[in-house]
C-alpha positions in Angstrom: 0.0 0.0 -0.4 2.6 2.8 0.6 3.3 2.4 -3.1 -0.2 3.7 -3.9 0.4 6.7 -1.2 3.4 7.6 -3.4 1.7 7.5 -6.4 -1.1 9.5 -5.1 1.2 12.3 -4.0 3.5 12.4 -7.1 -0.1 12.7 -9.0 -1.6 15.4 -6.7 1.9 17.2 -6.8 1.8 17.3 -10.7 -1.6 18.1 -10.8 -0.8 21.0 -8.6 1.8 22.3 -10.8 -0.1 22.0 -13.8 -3.2 24.0 -12.1 -0.5 26.5 -11.0 0.9 26.8 -15.0 -2.8 27.3 -16.1 -3.3 30.0 -13.7 0.3 31.5 -15.1 -1.2 31.2 -18.7 -4.5 33.2 -17.8 -2.6 35.9 -16.0 0.0 36.4 -19.1 -2.8 36.3 -21.6 -4.8 38.9 -19.6 -1.5 41.2 -19.1 -0.5 41.4 -22.7 -0.3 44.6 -24.4 -1.7 45.9 -28.1 2.1 46.5 -29.1 2.3 44.3 -31.9 -1.0 42.4 -32.3 -0.1 39.8 -34.6 2.7 38.4 -32.1 0.5 39.0 -29.5 -2.4 36.9 -31.4 0.0 34.3 -32.0 1.4 34.1 -28.5 -2.1 34.2 -27.3 -2.9 31.0 -29.4 0.4 29.2 -28.5 -0.9 29.8 -24.6 -4.3 28.6 -25.4 -3.1 25.3 -26.7 -0.3 25.1 -23.9 -3.6 25.7 -21.4 -5.7 23.1 -23.2 -2.7 20.5 -22.9 -2.4 21.3 -19.2 -5.9 20.7 -18.3 -5.8 17.5 -20.6 -3.0 16.3 -18.1 -5.0 17.4 -15.2 -7.7 15.4 -16.4 -5.5 12.6 -17.0 -3.8 13.1 -13.3 -7.7 13.1 -11.8 -8.9 9.9 -13.7 -5.5 8.2 -12.4 -6.4 9.4 -9.1 -9.8 8.0 -9.1 -8.6 4.9 -10.2 -6.1 4.3 -7.6 -8.7 5.2 -4.8 -10.9 2.1 -6.3 -7.9 0.1 -6.0 -7.0 0.6 -2.5 
């Protein structure tokens, strides 16, 4: 059983860091200036992609956590 607890802890830590990444992306998108509209649009598009990938990984972490709880 200790192995499951270590895995759950690692998943929770990864999930927390991904959530922090998503928060940082949202903050960065909200703080962008209109100095160079084309570059800004490209950056926002890329940040949206990174945010979506992070949210997918968070979902995967949550699913794995749920599966581990069932097995314990």
